[in-house]
GUGU-137455 format. One record per residue (C-alpha): residue number from 1; residue in one letter; chain; y, z, x. Coordinates in nm, 3 decimals, m for minus. Each point is the difference from the previous one (the first is absolute). Layout:
<recs>
REC:nr:rest:kette:north:up:east
REC:NUM:A:A:Y:Z:X .
...
</recs>
This chain:
<recs>
REC:nr:rest:kette:north:up:east
REC:1:X:A:m1.317:0.704:m0.914 .
REC:2:X:A:0.036:m0.173:0.339 .
REC:3:X:A:0.029:m0.372:0.069 .
REC:4:X:A:m0.104:m0.103:0.352 .
REC:5:X:A:0.098:m0.360:0.076 .
REC:6:X:A:m0.118:m0.189:0.305 .
REC:7:X:A:0.211:m0.301:0.087 .
REC:8:X:A:m0.145:m0.329:0.119 .
REC:9:X:A:m0.060:m0.363:m0.085 .
REC:10:X:A:m0.294:m0.112:m0.217 .
REC:11:X:A:m0.265:m0.245:0.114 .
REC:12:X:A:m0.240:m0.055:0.290 .
REC:13:X:A:0.270:m0.167:0.212 .
REC:14:X:A:0.186:0.333:0.033 .
REC:15:X:A:m0.296:0.237:0.013 .
REC:16:X:A:0.016:0.227:0.307 .
REC:17:X:A:0.348:m0.118:0.100 .
REC:18:X:A:0.268:0.241:0.117 .
REC:19:X:A:0.189:m0.036:m0.329 .
REC:20:X:A:m0.309:0.117:m0.191 .
REC:21:X:A:m0.044:0.345:0.155 .
REC:22:X:A:0.122:0.150:m0.330 .
REC:23:X:A:m0.293:m0.164:m0.184 .
REC:24:X:A:m0.239:0.119:0.270 .
REC:25:X:A:0.125:0.359:m0.019 .
REC:26:X:A:m0.041:0.007:m0.379 .
REC:27:X:A:m0.350:m0.151:0.034 .
REC:28:X:A:m0.087:0.275:0.247 .
REC:29:X:A:0.147:0.269:m0.229 .
REC:30:X:A:m0.210:m0.138:m0.287 .
REC:31:X:A:m0.323:0.015:0.200 .
REC:32:X:A:0.061:0.339:0.163 .
REC:33:X:A:0.091:0.167:m0.329 .
REC:34:X:A:m0.275:m0.152:m0.215 .
REC:35:X:A:0.226:m0.209:m0.224 .
REC:36:X:A:m0.166:m0.283:m0.198 .
REC:37:X:A:0.021:m0.365:0.109 .
REC:38:X:A:0.333:m0.176:m0.049 .
REC:39:X:A:0.038:m0.200:m0.320 .
REC:40:X:A:0.265:m0.266:m0.057 .
REC:41:X:A:0.253:0.091:m0.270 .
REC:42:X:A:0.166:m0.309:m0.145 .
REC:43:X:A:0.264:0.220:m0.167 .
REC:44:X:A:0.121:0.134:0.338 .
REC:45:X:A:m0.112:m0.299:0.212 .
REC:46:X:A:m0.159:0.262:0.222 .
REC:47:X:A:m0.341:0.113:0.116 .
REC:48:X:A:m0.040:0.362:m0.110 .
REC:49:X:A:m0.242:0.290:0.044 .
REC:50:X:A:0.044:0.321:m0.201 .
REC:51:X:A:m0.144:0.346:0.046 .
REC:52:X:A:0.111:0.362:0.027 .
REC:53:X:A:0.074:0.228:0.294 .
REC:54:X:A:0.042:0.371:m0.068 .
REC:55:X:A:0.006:m0.069:m0.375 .
REC:56:X:A:0.288:m0.248:0.038 .
REC:57:X:A:m0.026:m0.366:m0.095 .
REC:58:X:A:0.043:m0.230:0.302 .
REC:59:X:A:0.034:m0.378:m0.017 .
REC:60:X:A:m0.050:m0.210:0.311 .
REC:61:X:A:0.172:m0.338:m0.018 .
REC:62:X:A:0.008:m0.323:0.200 .
REC:63:X:A:0.259:m0.237:m0.154 .
REC:64:X:A:m0.115:m0.362:m0.003 .
REC:65:X:A:0.355:m0.137:m0.018 .
REC:66:X:A:0.037:m0.066:0.374 .
REC:67:X:A:0.199:0.240:0.213 .
REC:68:X:A:0.351:m0.121:m0.086 .
REC:69:X:A:m0.053:0.065:m0.372 .
REC:70:X:A:m0.186:0.332:0.018 .
REC:71:X:A:0.277:0.170:m0.195 .
REC:72:X:A:m0.090:m0.187:m0.319 .
REC:73:X:A:m0.339:0.170:m0.027 .
REC:74:X:A:0.130:0.338:0.115 .
REC:75:X:A:0.278:m0.009:m0.261 .
REC:76:X:A:m0.256:m0.073:m0.276 .
REC:77:X:A:m0.207:0.304:0.102 .
REC:78:X:A:0.302:0.230:0.025 .
REC:79:X:A:0.128:m0.115:m0.342 .
REC:80:X:A:m0.341:0.010:m0.174 .
REC:81:X:A:m0.089:0.348:0.122 .
REC:82:X:A:0.356:0.140:0.009 .
REC:83:X:A:m0.089:0.098:0.355 .
REC:84:X:A:0.234:0.236:0.186 .
REC:85:X:A:0.097:m0.163:0.331 .
REC:86:X:A:m0.129:0.300:0.197 .
REC:87:X:A:m0.347:m0.105:m0.123 .
REC:88:X:A:0.032:m0.355:0.137 .
REC:89:X:A:m0.150:m0.054:0.346 .
REC:90:X:A:0.040:m0.332:0.182 .
REC:91:X:A:m0.214:m0.081:0.306 .
REC:92:X:A:0.116:m0.289:0.218 .
REC:93:X:A:0.021:m0.148:0.346 .
REC:94:X:A:0.306:0.075:0.213 .
REC:95:X:A:0.092:m0.223:0.293 .
REC:96:X:A:0.257:0.254:0.124 .
REC:97:X:A:m0.277:0.253:0.075 .
REC:98:X:A:m0.245:m0.039:0.289 .
REC:99:X:A:m0.358:m0.089:m0.086 .
REC:100:X:A:m0.190:0.324:m0.058 .
REC:101:X:A:0.294:0.198:m0.142 .
REC:102:X:A:0.059:0.115:m0.355 .
REC:103:X:A:0.329:0.117:m0.150 .
REC:104:X:A:0.043:0.149:m0.345 .
REC:105:X:A:0.342:m0.032:m0.157 .
REC:106:X:A:0.181:0.042:m0.329 .
REC:107:X:A:0.328:m0.158:m0.111 .
REC:108:X:A:0.029:m0.239:0.299 .
REC:109:X:A:0.122:m0.358:0.031 .
REC:110:X:A:m0.228:m0.301:0.033 .
REC:111:X:A:0.048:m0.073:0.373 .
REC:112:X:A:m0.049:m0.363:m0.098 .
REC:113:X:A:m0.342:0.043:m0.166 .
REC:114:X:A:m0.004:m0.253:m0.284 .
REC:115:X:A:m0.264:0.182:m0.208 .
REC:116:X:A:0.191:0.328:0.011 .
REC:117:X:A:0.322:m0.191:m0.072 .
REC:118:X:A:m0.161:m0.148:m0.312 .
REC:119:X:A:m0.103:0.346:m0.120 .
REC:120:X:A:0.347:0.147:0.060 .
REC:121:X:A:0.168:m0.294:m0.178 .
REC:122:X:A:m0.234:0.026:m0.300 .
REC:123:X:A:0.018:0.381:m0.032 .
REC:124:X:A:0.369:0.016:0.099 .
REC:125:X:A:m0.079:0.299:0.221 .
REC:126:X:A:m0.166:0.087:0.329 .
REC:127:X:A:m0.099:0.356:m0.094 .
REC:128:X:A:m0.376:m0.039:0.039 .
REC:129:X:A:m0.246:0.099:0.272 .
REC:130:X:A:m0.083:m0.259:0.266 .
REC:131:X:A:m0.285:0.005:0.250 .
REC:132:X:A:0.111:m0.236:0.274 .
REC:133:X:A:m0.278:m0.120:0.232 .
REC:134:X:A:0.118:m0.130:0.336 .
REC:135:X:A:m0.106:m0.352:0.101 .
REC:136:X:A:0.243:m0.064:0.286 .
REC:137:X:A:m0.177:m0.123:0.315 .
REC:138:X:A:0.041:0.182:0.331 .
REC:139:X:A:0.248:m0.265:0.122 .
REC:140:X:A:0.249:0.081:m0.277 .
REC:141:X:A:0.110:m0.176:m0.315 .
REC:142:X:A:m0.096:m0.372:0.002 .
REC:143:X:A:0.270:m0.266:m0.038 .
REC:144:X:A:m0.156:m0.164:m0.307 .
REC:145:X:A:m0.107:0.289:m0.219 .
REC:146:X:A:m0.099:m0.218:m0.298 .
REC:147:X:A:m0.268:m0.179:0.205 .
REC:148:X:A:m0.105:0.318:0.177 .
REC:149:X:A:m0.074:0.202:m0.315 .
REC:150:X:A:m0.245:m0.259:m0.135 .
REC:151:X:A:m0.208:0.000:0.318 .
REC:152:X:A:m0.320:0.200:0.031 .
REC:153:X:A:m0.049:0.287:0.243 .
REC:154:X:A:m0.196:m0.051:0.320 .
REC:155:X:A:m0.304:0.222:0.071 .
REC:156:X:A:0.209:0.270:0.172 .
REC:157:X:A:0.256:m0.005:m0.282 .
REC:158:X:A:m0.275:0.034:m0.261 .
REC:159:X:A:m0.135:0.312:0.174 .
REC:160:X:A:0.348:0.157:0.002 .
REC:161:X:A:0.060:m0.104:m0.362 .
REC:162:X:A:m0.325:0.160:m0.120 .
REC:163:X:A:0.113:0.335:0.141 .
REC:164:X:A:0.348:m0.018:m0.153 .
REC:165:X:A:m0.137:m0.107:m0.339 .
REC:166:X:A:m0.227:0.307:0.005 .
REC:167:X:A:0.305:0.216:0.079 .
REC:168:X:A:0.200:m0.173:m0.277 .
REC:169:X:A:m0.276:0.071:m0.254 .
REC:170:X:A:0.010:0.368:0.102 .
REC:171:X:A:0.380:0.004:m0.033 .
REC:172:X:A:m0.009:m0.160:m0.345 .
REC:173:X:A:m0.261:0.250:m0.118 .
REC:174:X:A:0.210:0.287:0.141 .
REC:175:X:A:0.304:m0.134:m0.188 .
REC:176:X:A:m0.197:m0.020:m0.327 .
REC:177:X:A:m0.115:0.359:0.045 .
REC:178:X:A:0.299:0.169:0.167 .
REC:179:X:A:0.305:m0.223:m0.041 .
REC:180:X:A:0.199:m0.226:0.231 .
REC:181:X:A:0.201:0.274:0.174 .
REC:182:X:A:m0.308:0.172:0.144 .
REC:183:X:A:m0.153:m0.336:0.093 .
REC:184:X:A:0.310:m0.114:0.187 .
REC:185:X:A:0.006:0.326:0.194 .
REC:186:X:A:m0.366:m0.042:0.092 .
REC:187:X:A:m0.016:m0.374:0.082 .
REC:188:X:A:0.347:m0.112:0.113 .
</recs>
């Protein structure tokens, strides 16, 4: 089984913001791979969609806990399904990467990302696969990152983001089918 978690903040206020690219990537994965509509699970406080890829169960998840508490939902899934950490994929925004870049990593620190920090604190490990989607503007890292990440993309940024989300969906699918090592070699 694989658990693919997109990080973001729930609610219309945060829809299409930089911090919600994880949600958007999971939504795109769901549509492109014919998964059913997301359903809210009270037990996990998460929107989920389940299906199979290559005869393997895959759960797509969008925690509704707000970014800084994402680890609560992820921990419930990992405990409930006794999920090996190599089968946990986290998709999130990364302000240290330029807009339009993707980086896949395993066993890395948080680089200040509060959602990833919550997951690491709750699981007491960082040995899971991360798909980091760059959101840094072309002028470099902004001074106030907390305000920046909850802003929406401009038209040009949206066009770039659509391309990188498509590439992220391909990378996630490759990881499900071939493993993280091959994916990192191909996409990093």
